[in-house]
C-alpha positions as a printed Julia matrix, in Angstrom:
155×3 Matrix{Float64}:
 117.48  174.12  123.51
 114.3   173.59  125.53
 113.91  169.96  124.64
 117.34  168.98  125.91
 115.94  169.78  129.36
 112.95  167.47  128.9
 115.2   164.43  128.68
 117.79  165.5   131.23
 118.25  163.21  134.2
 119.58  165.01  137.23
 123.27  164.59  137.88
 122.62  163.46  141.43
 120.7   160.41  140.21
 123.53  158.94  138.18
 126.6   160.82  139.37
 127.44  162.72  136.19
 128.61  166.29  136.18
 125.72  167.83  134.21
 122.15  166.97  133.25
 123.13  167.23  129.58
 125.85  164.64  130.1
 123.37  162.42  131.9
 120.95  162.68  129.0
 123.61  161.85  126.44
 124.78  158.85  128.41
 121.42  157.33  129.29
 118.79  158.25  126.7
 118.57  156.03  123.6
 118.43  157.93  120.29
 114.89  156.69  119.42
 113.61  158.02  122.76
 115.22  161.42  122.11
 113.63  161.5   118.66
 110.21  160.5   120.03
 110.39  163.16  122.74
 111.29  165.78  120.14
 108.35  164.6   118.0
 106.05  164.96  121.02
 107.16  168.53  121.57
 106.52  169.36  117.9
 103.17  167.54  117.95
 101.82  169.39  121.0
 103.69  172.65  120.41
 104.43  172.63  124.13
 106.86  171.25  126.67
 105.31  169.9   129.89
 106.55  170.29  133.44
 108.69  173.37  132.76
 110.86  171.16  130.54
 111.77  168.86  133.42
 110.65  165.44  132.29
 112.62  162.26  132.82
 112.07  159.57  130.22
 112.96  156.13  131.55
 113.36  153.31  129.08
 113.39  149.67  130.17
 110.97  150.12  133.08
 109.39  147.17  134.83
 105.62  147.27  135.16
 104.39  148.4   138.54
 102.43  145.97  140.71
  98.82  145.79  139.6
  99.41  147.2   136.11
  97.77  145.57  133.13
 100.48  143.35  131.6
  99.88  144.96  128.2
 100.77  148.45  129.48
 103.62  149.72  127.34
 104.17  153.13  128.94
 102.87  155.45  131.63
 103.29  159.02  132.8
 103.57  160.01  136.43
 103.78  163.33  138.23
 103.03  165.02  141.51
 100.58  167.89  141.83
  98.92  169.92  144.6
  95.9   167.6   144.24
  97.95  164.42  144.58
  99.93  162.05  142.44
  98.82  161.75  138.81
  95.7   163.85  139.39
  94.77  165.32  136.0
  92.28  167.66  137.71
  95.23  169.77  138.86
  96.45  172.48  136.51
  99.18  171.05  134.26
 101.39  174.03  135.12
 101.54  172.69  138.69
 102.91  169.25  137.75
 106.32  168.35  139.19
 108.5   165.22  139.29
 107.34  164.32  135.79
 108.33  160.97  134.32
 107.46  158.95  131.26
 108.26  155.26  131.76
 108.61  152.94  128.78
 107.95  149.27  129.53
 110.88  146.92  129.22
 108.69  144.15  127.78
 107.73  146.37  124.82
 111.04  148.09  124.08
 113.89  146.19  125.77
 116.63  147.52  123.47
 117.46  150.46  121.25
 117.05  148.1   118.29
 113.5   147.22  119.36
 112.71  150.93  119.72
 113.99  151.59  116.23
 112.09  148.63  114.77
 108.86  149.75  116.48
 109.44  153.47  115.9
 105.88  154.38  114.9
 104.33  152.99  118.08
 107.15  154.28  120.29
 106.71  157.76  118.85
 102.91  157.74  119.24
 103.23  156.39  122.78
 105.63  159.14  123.85
 103.29  161.72  122.28
 100.38  160.17  124.2
 102.23  160.16  127.55
 103.45  163.72  126.96
  99.79  164.63  126.47
  99.08  163.4   129.99
 101.89  165.56  131.32
 100.21  168.49  129.57
  97.0   167.69  131.48
  95.13  165.76  128.8
  93.07  162.76  129.93
  92.25  159.67  127.88
  89.87  160.28  125.02
  87.14  157.78  124.14
  87.48  158.52  120.42
  89.19  155.53  118.83
  91.45  157.55  116.53
  92.6   160.1   119.1
  96.27  160.13  120.12
  94.86  160.21  123.68
  92.83  157.0   123.23
  93.82  154.48  125.92
  94.76  151.95  123.22
  95.9   152.63  119.67
  93.66  150.52  117.47
  94.35  152.1   114.09
  98.05  152.24  113.3
  97.19  153.9   110.0
  95.88  156.83  112.06
  99.09  157.46  113.98
 100.37  161.04  113.76
 102.14  161.82  110.5
 105.21  162.88  112.49
 105.58  159.25  113.61
 105.13  157.5   110.28
 108.26  156.2   108.63
 106.77  155.54  105.21
């Protein structure tokens, strides 16, 4: 299962015997579902399937306080440089802000936005930059919740 690898956290980071066990122990169900939706949406898995999704992240110094998630990676051209070929990205992470989704219950309650956000951040890990079109999944801010991908809509 290719997508099990996308959520796997290395055993060395948390001391579990296998990456699959690490994933099961640490990844909330809504995050797993959103990551699976992202793979279906893009029809691709970034970073050779080695993506760590971290829920409950604190914002980094200097970040806009309304930032709800971010993707990070290393590349031959430097950290987070989208000019590098996406196939060269390594150390790929999607961080979900603690202020937005502090609990599994909050992720479930805000499923549509969580799903769209993970799809958006996965797009960055596939080499896609922000898109100025308001209704694009790669827009820097989602302004039209009615335009979220069908895969994310609950009703």
